[in-house]
C-alpha positions as CSV (number, residue, x, y, z in Angstrom):
1,M,98.0,96.1,123.8
2,K,96.2,95.3,120.6
3,T,97.8,91.7,119.8
4,R,97.7,91.1,115.9
5,K,98.0,88.5,113.7
6,K,100.6,86.9,112.4
7,G,101.2,88.2,108.6
8,Y,100.0,91.8,109.6
9,N,104.0,93.3,110.2
10,L,104.8,91.6,106.9
11,L,102.8,93.3,105.1
12,L,103.4,96.1,107.2
13,G,106.6,96.4,105.9
14,L,105.6,95.4,102.5
15,T,103.4,98.7,102.6
16,I,106.3,100.9,104.0
17,L,108.9,98.9,101.1
18,F,106.5,99.9,98.2
19,S,106.0,103.9,99.6
20,I,109.4,104.0,99.4
21,M,109.6,102.7,96.0
22,I,106.7,105.5,94.9
23,V,108.3,108.4,95.8
24,T,112.4,107.0,94.2
25,T,110.6,105.5,91.1
26,L,110.1,109.7,90.8
27,I,113.5,110.4,91.3
28,P,116.1,113.0,88.9
29,D,118.6,110.8,87.9
30,P,121.0,112.4,85.2
31,S,122.7,109.4,84.6
32,A,119.6,107.3,83.2
33,S,119.5,106.1,79.6
34,K,117.2,107.8,78.5
35,P,114.0,110.5,79.7
36,C,110.7,109.1,81.2
37,L,107.3,109.3,79.5
38,L,107.6,113.0,82.4
39,G,110.4,114.4,80.8
40,Y,112.9,113.9,82.6
41,H,115.9,111.5,83.1
42,A,114.2,109.6,86.0
43,H,115.6,106.9,88.6
44,C,112.8,105.0,86.6
45,T,112.7,105.1,82.5
46,F,108.8,103.7,83.3
47,A,108.5,106.3,85.8
48,P,104.3,107.3,85.4
49,I,103.6,104.0,85.3
50,S,105.6,102.2,87.9
51,T,104.6,104.8,90.9
52,V,101.1,104.0,89.9
53,I,101.8,100.5,90.1
54,A,103.5,100.9,93.4
55,M,100.8,102.9,94.3
56,L,98.5,99.8,93.9
57,A,100.4,97.6,95.2
58,A,100.9,99.5,98.8
59,G,96.5,100.0,98.9
60,A,96.6,96.6,98.2
61,M,98.7,95.6,101.2
62,C,96.5,98.2,103.5
63,L,93.3,97.1,102.7
64,I,94.7,93.2,102.8
65,R,97.0,93.7,106.8
66,N,93.8,96.4,107.2
67,K,89.9,93.7,106.8
68,K,92.1,90.1,107.5
69,L,94.8,90.6,109.6
70,S,94.1,93.4,112.2
71,G,92.8,92.3,115.9
72,S,89.9,94.8,115.9
């Protein structure tokens, strides 16, 4: 069984959290105050920008987790 360094599970959790945020920013929401940049009322009014930021954050967490904290 592989042993993982301290902080691996935290970064894995953050990766999962950011991945969920990627999807939830694009969900249509009729109660949104104004349409997003994609032209519809999304859960997040900064939809394409916030989605890309969440993608970058999830990717950074993956890279850090794999490069620095893997038990290989």
